[in-house]
C-alpha positions in Angstrom: 14.0 1.3 -7.2 10.9 0.2 -5.1 8.7 3.1 -4.1 6.1 2.2 -1.4 2.7 3.8 -1.7 -1.0 3.0 -2.3 -2.7 1.7 -5.4 -6.4 2.2 -6.1 -8.3 0.1 -8.5 -11.9 -0.4 -9.4 -13.7 -3.7 -10.0 -16.3 -4.1 -12.8 -19.0 -2.6 -10.6 -16.9 0.5 -9.8 -16.2 -0.5 -6.2 -12.9 0.9 -4.9 -10.0 -1.2 -3.7 -7.2 0.5 -1.8 -4.0 -1.5 -1.3 -0.4 -0.8 -0.2 2.1 -1.6 -2.9 5.7 -1.1 -3.7 6.1 -1.0 -7.4 9.5 -0.9 -9.1 9.7 2.6 -10.7 12.1 4.3 -13.0 13.6 7.7 -12.0 11.3 9.6 -14.4 8.2 7.8 -12.9 7.1 7.0 -16.5 6.6 3.3 -15.8 5.7 1.0 -12.9 6.2 -2.7 -12.4 3.6 -3.9 -10.1 3.8 -7.4 -8.5 0.5 -8.3 -6.8 -0.3 -11.8 -5.7 -2.9 -13.6 -7.9 -5.1 -14.0 -4.8 -5.3 -10.2 -4.2 -8.2 -8.0 -5.1 -5.8 -5.6 -6.8 -4.8 -8.3 -9.2 -8.4 -9.3 -9.9 -9.3 -5.7 -10.5 -6.4 -5.1 -12.8 -7.2 -8.2 -14.8 -10.7 -6.9 -15.4 -9.9 -3.2 -15.8 -6.2 -2.8 -16.6 -5.7 0.6 -15.1 -5.3 2.2 -11.7 -3.7 5.0 -9.7 -0.5 4.8 -7.7 -0.3 7.3 -4.8 2.8 8.6 -3.0 1.7 9.1 0.6 3.3 10.2 3.9 0.3 9.4 6.1 1.3 6.1 7.6 -2.1 5.6 9.3 -3.7 5.5 5.8 -1.0 3.1 4.7 -1.5 0.9 7.8 -5.3 0.8 7.4 -4.9 -0.1 3.7 -2.5 -2.9 4.6 -5.0 -4.7 6.8 -8.1 -3.7 5.0 -9.5 -1.7 7.8 -10.3 2.0 7.0 -11.3 3.7 10.2 -12.6 6.9 8.5 -14.2 7.4 5.1 -11.6 8.1 2.4 -11.7 11.5 0.6 -11.5 10.7 -3.1 -12.2 12.1 -6.5 -12.3 10.7 -10.0 -9.1 10.2 -11.9 -8.5 12.7 -14.6 -7.5 10.5 -17.6 -8.4 6.9 -16.7 -11.4 5.4 -15.1 -10.1 5.3 -11.5 -10.0 7.1 -8.2 -7.5 9.5 -6.6 -7.0 9.7 -2.9 -7.1 13.3 -1.8 -4.8 12.6 1.2 -1.9 11.6 -1.1 1.1 13.8 -1.9 1.2 12.8 -5.6 -0.6 10.4 -7.9 0.2 8.5 -11.0 -2.6 7.3 -13.2 -1.4 4.1 -15.1 -2.5 1.6 -17.7 -1.3 -2.0 -17.7 0.6 -2.9 -21.0 1.7 -6.4 -20.1 0.6 -9.2 -17.8 3.0 -12.0 -16.8 1.1 -14.2 -14.4 3.1 -17.4 -14.9 4.2 -17.2 -11.2 2.1 -16.8 -8.0 3.3 -13.2 -7.7 2.5 -11.6 -11.0 4.5 -9.0 -12.9 2.5 -6.2 -14.5 4.1 -3.6 -16.7 2.4 -0.3 -16.4 2.7 3.0 -18.3 2.0 6.2 -16.5 -0.5 8.2 -18.5 -1.1 11.2 -16.2 0.3 12.6 -12.9 -0.7 15.2 -10.4 0.5 16.8 -7.2 -1.7 17.6 -4.2 0.8 18.7 -1.6 4.4 18.5 -0.4 5.8 15.3 1.0 6.2 15.7 4.8 9.8 14.5 4.9 11.7 11.7 6.4 10.9 10.4 9.9 12.1 7.2 11.5 8.7 6.4 13.0 7.0 6.7 9.6 9.5 4.3 8.2 9.0 1.9 11.1 5.3 1.9 10.6 5.8 1.2 6.9 8.0 -1.8 7.8 5.3 -3.0 10.3 2.7 -2.7 7.5 4.8 -4.8 5.2 5.1 -7.4 8.0 1.3 -7.3 8.6 0.8 -8.2 4.9 3.2 -11.2 5.3 1.8 -12.9 8.5 0.9 -15.9 6.3 4.5 -16.1 4.9 6.8 -15.4 7.8 7.4 -17.2 11.2 5.6 -15.5 14.1 8.8 -15.3 16.1 10.6 -13.4 13.3 7.7 -10.9 13.0 7.6 -10.4 16.8 11.3 -9.7 17.0 11.1 -7.1 14.2 8.0 -5.5 15.7 9.7 -5.1 19.0 12.6 -3.2 17.3 10.2 -1.1 15.3 8.2 -0.2 18.4 11.2 1.6 19.9 11.5 3.8 16.9 7.8 4.7 16.9 7.9 5.5 20.6 11.0 7.7 20.3 10.2 9.6 17.2 6.6 9.2 16.3 3.5 11.4 16.7 -0.1 10.4 17.4 -0.8 9.1 13.9 2.3 7.0 13.9 1.6 5.5 17.3 -2.1 4.8 16.3 -1.0 3.2 13.1 1.6 1.0 14.8 -0.8 -0.1 17.5 -3.4 -1.0 14.8 -0.8 -3.1 13.0 0.5 -4.7 16.2 -3.0 -5.7 17.2 -3.7 -7.1 13.7 -0.5 -9.1 13.7 -1.0 -10.5 17.2 -4.6 -11.5 16.2 -3.3 -13.3 13.1 -0.6 -15.1 15.2 -3.3 -16.3 17.7 -5.6 -17.6 15.0 -2.7 -19.4 13.3 -1.6 -20.9 16.6 -5.1 -22.1 17.5 
């Protein structure tokens, strides 16, 4: 099963990278299969330091900002407990992991990770259609270079209805942020 969340990694200087990612997980959450692109900072960091933290989150604004690399507020973090890494305090749960195997024979790599420590910060909010719509919009935002602009626009129009009908302020803010990013990317590609 793919579980969407946020991965934090550190580069060799200790600088934090925050990225959305949907690893394949087992039911026990004992292992993760991460599939970052070779061009991503997450991949570069994991090659240099084969460890990180996967976070289960329900704050879609945090996820949206991570997707487009645009944090609007300073992140509240603390050091990981077992590995050399960083925990996001706004997460519901976290999973510290170490990479056991790298397969980078394809453009999208496959990294086998073993969970070495877990923690819980708070309860998961629950299911909400607007949160899921923002999650899908964030995935689209990370794929503007891969998908046709018309396909993205059609999907964004459908997702906007869900956000308007069932979302709160954070969901609407996150969706607007993603829509503006996607429209800006489409304009720059069409220029």
